[in-house]
N, C-alpha and C positions, 0 to 999 in steps of 0.2 A: 793199527786202529782196530778196536774190538767191534764185534757186530752190535753190541749194545750201545756203543757211543755214536755209531754212524747215524741212526735215526735222529738222535738228539741234535747232532750238528746240522742235519738237513732241516729239521724244524727251526733251528736257530737261523739258518740262511733265509728261510722263508719269512721268519719273524722279522729279521732285519729289513728285508724287502718291504714288508707291509708297514713296518715302523716308518720307513721313508715316505711311503704313500700317505700314511696318517699325518706325518709331520707337514708334508706339502699341503695336504687337504686342510689341515687345521690352520694353516696360514691364511686361508680364505675365510672371509666372514660368511654369515648366513646368506644364501642366495638373494633374499629380499634386500638385505643391506648391500650386497654386491651390486645389484641393479641400481639402487639409490646412489651409490658412489659412482657407478659408471655414468649415470645420467648427469650428475654434477660434474664429473670429469669431462664429459662431452662439451658442456657449456664453457668450461674454462679453456679447454683445448681449442675450441672453435675461435675464441678470442685471440689466442696466441697464434694459431695457424693463419687466421685472417690478417693479423698484423704483419706476418712475414710473407704474405702473398702466396700461400700454398694453392696450387691449381693443377689441372690436368687437361690435356686436349682430348676431347671426345673423339674416339677413332671412327665413329660411324660417319657415313657420307653427310656432309653439310654440318658436321658437329662443331660446336663452339668450345671455347675454353671454359671449363667448369672451375669456379673458384669457391673457396670455403665461405660459407655464410656465418657470420659471428652471431652468437646468442648472448655474448657478454657485452651488451649495450642496451639502450632504452628499447629499441625495436624488438630485440631478442627477448627481453623481460616481458614485454607486452604479449608477444606470441606465446611464451611459456604460460603466462597466467591465463590467457583466454583459451588455450588449448588443452589445459590440464585435464578437464573433465572429458572432453571429446576424444582425447587420446585414449583414455581408459575405456569409455563406452563403445568407441569405434574399433577397438582392438579385436580383430576377427575371431581369434581362438576363444575369447571369453564367452560369447553367446553360444557358439557351436558346441563347446564342451559341456556347458551347463545344460543345454537342451538335451543332448545325448544322454547325460547322466541321469536325467529325470526318468527316462525309460529304463536304464540299467538299474537304477535304484529300486524300481518296482520288482524287477526280476531277481535282484539280490535279496531284498528284504522279504519277499515271499518264500524264499528258500529254494527257488527253482535252480539257480546256478549252482548252489552247493550240492543239491541232490543230483543234478546232471553230472557234476564232477565225480562224486562218489560212485554213481552208477557206472560211469565209464571205466573207472579204475578197478572197482571191486568185482565187477562182473567179467573182467578180462580173463582169458585163459592164462594159467600159470606161466606158459611159455611166452605169452604176449604182454605180461604185466609191465615189463620195463618200457616197451614202446608206448603202452597205454598211458603210463605215468608221465612220460616226457611229452606226449601229444596233448594230454589233458593240461599239463602245465602251460604249454604254448597257447592253447585256446582260452585258458583262464585269464589271460592278461586283459580281456575285456573288462573284467572286474578284478584288477591285480591283487587287491587285498585278500580276496578269497583264495587265490593261488598260494600266497605265502601262509595265511592263517589256517586254511583248511587242508589243502592238498599236500603240502610238505610234511606236516606231522602224520597225515593219513598214509602217505607213501612209505614212510619209515615203519609204521606199524604193520602195513601189509607185507613188506619185505621180511620183517621179523617173524610174522605168522607163517611165512612160507619157508622158514629156516635159512633165509638169506640175511646178509648184513644190513641192518636197518639204516646205517649211514649211506649205503649205496642207493637205497630208495630215496633218502633225503636228498642226496646229490642229484639224482635223476630228475626229481620234481623241481628242485631249485634251478637246475640248468634250463628246463623247459620254461618255467615261469619268468625267469630273470634274464638269462643269456639269450633266450629266444623271444625277448619282450615284444619286439615290433611285429613279429610274424603272427598271422591269424587267418582263419578261414573266412571270417566276417569282418566287415569294416567296423572298427570299434572307436572308442573315445580318443585314442591316441592319434588317429588319422586326421580328424578335423583340427585337432590341436596343432599338429605339426604343419598341416596344409595352410592354416591361417598365418603362421609365422613365415612360411615359405613365400606365400603371396605377398606379404608386406616387403620381404627382401627382394623379390623379383620386381616389384613396382619401382624400385630404385632405378632399374634399367628400362623397364617397360610398364608405364603407369596403368595399362589396361590388362596386364597379365593376371590370370586367375588360376590358382591351383586348388582343385577340389579334393575332398576327403577320399575320393576313389582313385587318386593319382597313383598309388602304389599297390592297389589291391591285387592285381595279377601276380606280381612278384612276391608279395607277402603271402599269398595263398599257396603258391608252390613252395615257398620257403618253409611253411609249416611242416610239410612232409620231410623236407631235408633235415630240419632241426630234429624231428622225431627220430629219424634214422641215425643221424650222427650222435645224438644223445644216448641212444640205445647201445650203439657200438662202443662208445667211450665208457659207459657204465659197466657193460659186461666184459669187455676186453682189457680195460685198463684199471678203472677205479675199483671194481669189486675184487678182482684178483689181488690187487695191491692191499686192500683192507684185510683180506684173509678171512678165516673162519671167525665168526662172532662169538665172543665169550660174554654171556649174560652177566657175569660178575663185574664187568666193566661199567654196567649201568648205574646211574645215580637214583633210579626210581625202581619201584617194584613192577617188573614187566608183567607179572601175572595179573595185575589189576587193570591192564590196558584192555579196552574193549573196542572192537571195530563194529560200528553200528551199520548193519545192512539196511538197504532201502525197505521201508515198510510198504504194505500193499497200497496204502493211500498215497504215498509218495510216487509209487509206480504209476498209479492212475493219473496223478497230477502231471507227471512227465509225458504220459501218452496224450493227455488233453492239450498240454502246452505244445507238443510236437505237431499235433493236428492243426492247432490254431496257427502255428508258424507256417505250415504247409499251405493253408488257405490264404494267408497273407501273401506268401510268395507267389501264388497263382494270380491273385488280384493285382499285385504289383507288376507281374509279368505282362498282364493284359494291358497295362497302361503304357508299356514301353516297347514290347517286342513286336506287335503288329504295326504295320505302316500307319494305321489309323489311331494308334495309341495316343491318348489325350495328353500324355506327359512327354511326348517327343518334341523336339524343337519345332515350334509353330511356323518358323520361317523356312527352314530347310527340310523338315521332316526327318532329320537325322537324330541319332542318339546324342551326338556331340553337341554340347551347349544346350542340352534339353533341361526343362524344369526338373526332371527326375534327378539328373546329376547335380544340378545346383541346389536342390533341396534334399540331398541324400541324408542330411542330419535328421530331418523330420522322419525319414523312414527308419533310421537307426532307433529313434525314439519309439516308433510304433512297433517294430519287430522285437523289441525287448519288453515293452510295456504290456502288450496284449497277451503274449504267452505267459509272462510273469503273473499277470492278473488271473488268467485262466488257471494256472497252477495254484495260485493262492486261494482261489475260490473253491477248487476241488478239495484241497487239503484243509480248507476252513481257516487258513491263516488270514485271509482277507475276506471279511464278511460284508463290508460296506464301502462306500466311497471314502469314508473317513480313514480306513486302513490304507487305501491307495495314496491319499493325500499325505498321511503320516510317513509312508515309505519314501515319497518324493521329498518331503521336508527333511527327513533324516539324511537322505543322500546329499542334499544341499548343505546341510549343517557341517558335513565333513570337508566342504570346499572353502572354508574360511581362509586357510593359509594360501590356497591357490589364488583366490581373488586378490588378496593383498600382493602376492607375487606378481600377478598380472598388472596391477596398477603401476608398479615401478618399472616392470619390463616394458609396458606400453609407452611410458615416458622416454625410456632409453631408446627404443626403436624409433619413436617420433623425432626425438632430438637428433639422432644419428642421420635420419633422412633429411631433416631441415637444413643441417649444416653442410650437406653434400659430401660428408666424409665417406659415405658408402660408395658413391660414384667414383670419387677420386681414388680411394684405396682399390676399388675393383679394377679401374683402368690401369693403375700402376702395377697391380698384381698380375693382371692379364698380360700386360706388356712384358713383365719379367718372365712369365712362363713361356711366352712366344720367343723371347730372346734366348732362353736356355733350351728351347725345343721341347718343352714339356707340355704339349697341348693334346697329345693322344690319350687314349683310355688309361694309360699308365698313371696319369695324374690322380686318378681315383684311388690308386694304391696308397699314396701318401695321404690323401684326404681321409680315407677310412682309418688308417693307422693314427692320424692326428686326433680324430674323433674318439677313437678307442682310448687313447692316452688321456685326453682331457676328461673323459668320463670317469677315470679313476679318482679324480678330485672333485668333480662337479656332477653328482649322480643324477640330478633331475633332468629328464629328457627335454622338457620345455625350456628350462633355464639355460641349458647348454646351447640349444638350437637358437634361442632368442639372442644369444650373444654372438654366435658364430655365423648364423645365416646371413645377416646383413653384410658381411664381408665376403663370404665364400660363394653364396648364390650368385650375386652380380658378377663376381670375378670369373666364375666358371661359365656363366652365361656369355660373357664377352669372348670366350674362346670356343663357344659353339654348343654348349650342352644345356639341355632343358632343365628347368628347376625341379621337375618331377624326378628326373634321374639323379640329380644332386641329392635330393631329399632321401631317395632310396638308399644311396650309398651311406649317407649320414646314419640312417637307422641301423645299419649293420654295425658300424663302429660304436654307436651309442648303446648297443645291446650286449655285445659279447663280453665286455669287461665288468658288467654289473656284479657278477658273482665272485669277483676277486678284490673288491674294494669295500672297506668298512664305511665309506661315505654313502653307500647305498642304504636307504633308510631302514630296510628290513634285514640287514646283515646281522644285527644283534639278535633279532628274533630267531633267525635260522641257527645261529650259534647256540642259543639257549636250548633249542630243540635237540641239537646234536649232543649237547652235554648230558641230556637225559640218558642217552644210550652209551656214551663213552665219556665218563666224568672228567677225564684229563684232556678233552678236546680244547684246543686253543685256537687263536686266530691263525697261527702258522699252519696248524693241521688243516683248517678249513681251506686255506689258500692252496696247500699242497693237493688237496682232494679235488678242488674245483678248477685248478689251472689247466688240466688237460682238456676240459670242456671249452675253455676260452680259446686255447690254441687251435683245436680242431674246428670249432665253430667259426673262428675268424678266417682260417684258410678255406674251409668248405663253403661258407656263405659268400665270401668275397669271390671265390671261383665261380659259384653259381651266378653272381651278379655279372661278371665279365662274359660268361657263356650266354646268359639270357639276353643281355643288352647288346653286346657287341658282336658275339659270334653268330647267334641266332637272329639278331635284330628284332627281338620281341619287345613290345611295349611293357613298361613296368606297371601300367594301370589302364583304366578305361579311356581309350582315345587319347593317350598321352604320347607326345613325341619324345624321341631320344635326343634330338638336336634342336637347338634354339635358332630360329630364323627371325631376325628383326623385322 
C-alpha cells in the first residue's frame, strides 16, 4: 500500500461510517413530524395495550396495580380535545425558555456577547490562544448561534494569523461550542429547557417533584474548565500535529483579504460598563439570598432550598443578560431608546417559531404518555429488569450516557431527544434510587459529545463551509476524522468527572440537589 493511498482509504472508511449515520438519520422525519407521529402512536397503542390488559404492580409500599388508560375511545378523545391547549401552554419549558431568551436577545443584539467573545480570544496570549478559544466556545453556548457564526470563523483566522493551521483553530472552537454544549459558568437557556422536561418526567413517579434550572449548575460549572483543558490537549497534541504545516495554496479564498477586527475603544468601554453593571446586579442579588434576613430566602424555613430565588431563577437569567446588554448597547450607541430594546427582544422571539411549533407537538406527546400510564408501566418493568440483572449501581449510567450519545447522532436537538427519552428513563432510574437531577446531568454529557461528528447537527454544514475556505478538498469524512478525537476524549473525560464528582466525592450536581431519590 502506498503512502498516498492510505489517507484516501482512511477518508473512505470515515465517509462510509458517516454515510451510515446519514442514512439512519434520514430515515427519521423532521423532529416536529416525529413528535406528531409519536403522539398519534401513543393514542393507538394505548387502545391496543388496554385491550390486552397491560399493567404493572407499583413496587412502592401500598402500591396498586397500574393499568394502561386507553385514549382510543370516547373519553380519550374528549380528554385530548379539551387538553390540547393546556398541554401546550402548561408545558414548563415553553415559558421559561422564552423569558430567558428575552434577556439574552438584548445582550446578543446589542453586540455585547459578540464583543466579549472576540475580546476573550483576541486578547489571549499566543501560548493561551487554544485554551481561550475552547473556553470561549463553551461559554458561548448561552447564545449558541454566536458560537457557530462568530467564534468558529474567528478562531480559524486567529490561528492562521499566528502561523498555525486554521483548521486546528476551527476544530478547537467547534469542540467547545458543540461538544461542550451543556457546560457553562452561568445558568443559560438550556438549563430551564431541560429542567422543565425533567420535571414532567419525574412527575410520573412523584407528582410534586420539581427540578429547577439550577439543578446541574455546580457540575456544569466545573465541567467548563475540564472541557477547556481537554479541548486544548486534543487540539495541540493530536489534531494540530496530524494536520501538519498549513499550505495557503490549499485555500479556496484569498487569505490576504481576511481581516481580524480588534475591539474598538467604544466596544471596550461598553464591555467595562456591562461588567460593572453585572457586578452591581450580582451584589444586589447576593443581598437577597446570602444573609439570613434575605428577602428571597424560603419564607417558611429561612433556607435557600425551595426559596423564591431558586424558583424564580429564570427571571434573574433575564435580568443579568438584559441589564448589562442594555448598558453595553447604550454606551456603544447601538441602543438609544426603549424602541431598540423592544426590537431586540422581538427579533429574539422571531427566531423561536420552529421551537414553539416543536413544543406544541412535544407537549402533546408528553401529556398523552402520562395520561396512558405508559411512563409508569415502562419505568416499573424497566426498573424491575435492572434489579433482576443486578444493574442498579452507578455503572447503569455508563450505558445511559452511551445510549444518549448514540441517539444524538441521529436526533441532534437536545430538547427533542430529551422530550422523547426522559419520560422513560427518568422514572425508571428514579425507581432504582437516583434523583432526576443526576439523571439529567448524565444525559447532558451524552447529548453533547457527539454533536461534532454528526451531520444531523444543524450547524454542521456551516462549519464544513468554513473549513472549505482554508482547505478546499475538505469533505464530511475529513471533518469526522478531525473531530472524532474530541468526541472520544470528551466522552471518557466528562463521564469520568461525573462518576468522580457524584459517586466518589458525593458532591451535588446543582444547588441543593440530591444524588439519590427517596420517595
